[in-house]
C-alpha positions, 0 to 999 in steps of 0.5 A: 149226696147229703141228706136234704132234711133239716138237722136239729142243732144241739151241739158242734157235731149237729151244727156241722151236719146242718151247715154242710146240708145247707151248703149242698142245697145252696150250691145247687141253687145259687140265687143268692150268689151276689147277695152278701159276703157270706154267700160269696165266701161259700160259693168260692169255697165250693168252686176250688178244684179240691172241693169241686162242689162237694160240700163235705170237702169244704174246709172248716174255715169256709163254714166259719167265715160263712157264719161270721160274715153274716150280718143278719140282714135276713134278705136271703129269706125272700130270695130263697125258694126252700124256706120253711115250710118247704121240706128242705127247711133252709133257714140260714139266718136262724142257722147262723144264730144257732152256730153263734149260740153253740160257739157262745155255749162252748167258749163264752161271749167275748168282751167286745160282743158283751160291750156292744150287745148291751146298749142300755148299759152303754147308754146309762154310762154315757147319757149323763156325760153325753157331750164329753162321751161324744167328744171322746168318740171323735178323738183319734187317740181314743179311737185308736185305743178302742180299736187296739183294745176292743176291736172297734174300728177307729174309722167307724162313725158311732151313734151320738148320745143325748143327755136327755133321754127319750123317756126322760123327756116323756116323763117331764112333758105335759100330758096331752089330752086325747080321746083315743078316738083313732086308737090307743098305743103303747109306744116302745121307743127302742134303745136307739131312740132312748139313748141316741135319737130321742128326736125320732120318738118325739116326732112319733108322739107328735104325729100320733097325737095329731091323729087322735091316738092315745099314747103311753110309753113303755121302755122296760129295756132293749128288745134283746136283738143285739144279744140274739145276734151274737148267740147269747140266747139266755140274755135274749130270752130274758129280754123277751120275758121282760118285754112280754110281761110289760106289754101283755097287760096293755094289749089286754086293755085294747092297746097296740104296741107300736115301735119305730125301729124295724129290728125291734118290730121284727124281734117282737113279731117274728123272733120272740115266737121263734125263741119261745115256740109254745109260749102263748103270752109271747105269741099274744104280744107278737100279734099285738105289735106293729111297726110305726108306719104299719100302724099309721097305715091302719089309720089311713085305711080307717079314714082317721089319718090327717092328710093335710100337709102344708109343709110337704117336701118336694122329693124324698129318697127313702131307704127300705130297711132290710128288717122291714122288708123281711116282715113281708108287710109291704112298703108302709113307710113309703106309701104314707110318705107318698100321701104328703104329695112328695115324689118318693124314690125307694131304694132297696139296698142294705146299708151294711151297718147291721147292728154292730157288724160295721163297728168291728174292725175286721168288717168295717171295710166290707160294711162300706162296700155293702153300703155303697150300692145304697149310697149310689142309689140314694144319690141317683134319686137327687132328692131333697130329703134322705129317709130311713126307718133304721137309725143305725142305717142312718149313721152308715148313710151319713158316713157314706154320703155326708148327708143328714138322714131323717126317720120317716116319722120326722119327715111326716111331722115336718110335713104336717108343719108341726 
């Protein structure tokens, strides 16, 4: 019997011990048997006759695949009865990140991961030539070359770039006078909004100002989650330091950091404190950060959210993004959308995009299998509008269903008739 207590991961040896410890505990539970491909490969590995449930006998390849098939949706956290502070301390998402960190420290970060984990660099290169970049990304020959040289699936729809970035639009936009009677926010747009979906940020500004909120914009850089996901901890730490330094003075002046991206709010609120457990400034910024609809719900509770929706849709099929669910804050986007009077059907399924996982040639087919349950659930709702807080989930849903997917803030802006 393996020990049940956690093993701090410092190198390959301690990583192997911790992986086997977790595998042994999961073998005795199996609540996550149908949750994702990682658990599927783990339990199949445990069930072959030569292993027969003894985690110590698991081949190294099973544990390697368990790590690589994890796309960090983190949905095992609400399923697991042994998450911290339970004495067994089962924390698979962070164990996987530790495994990737150990691998990166030993072997370096592969070229494909370096490229995909730096959305700001891709954006700066692509935005000035956005129409050309987007066209090239549709050419079969170009996509074939990308797949053969970099391992980016030729079949995967990629996010489009915009020549006018969100912060470019903001810098040229006439300032709107606001008393800040409802509150003051620092709007952190996310890399997806900055480079790929500026319309989400524009809608957010409109809705916030419509509700008497004073808005300033700060986009120092990407939050660092793409680095974090591949085990490049030094780069993720640098992102944390830059964002904490940028946001702290605003929070001290009474502003709330607000972001429309579930992964980014999760990163700042939950993962930054994990990366810097004893850093007071990081904890301070984490406490001062909210998801966009989490913030809008505070306006509703304070009685300052406008509730006149002359252009409300009849029905909305709403995808609950994984990185919102694991923040354990309820269903704020759904609840605000319901205030419009629309019939809202919430579908709690992973899209399968999950950062850059779906873009990789070896995982594209699996990503679409993961997403199919979501596509089916959204289709069954037979709604007028599809909505998701996650911009990348929107790309995946569009590919799977060939329907436009809006961010809930765009739906709210339209319901206001703006």
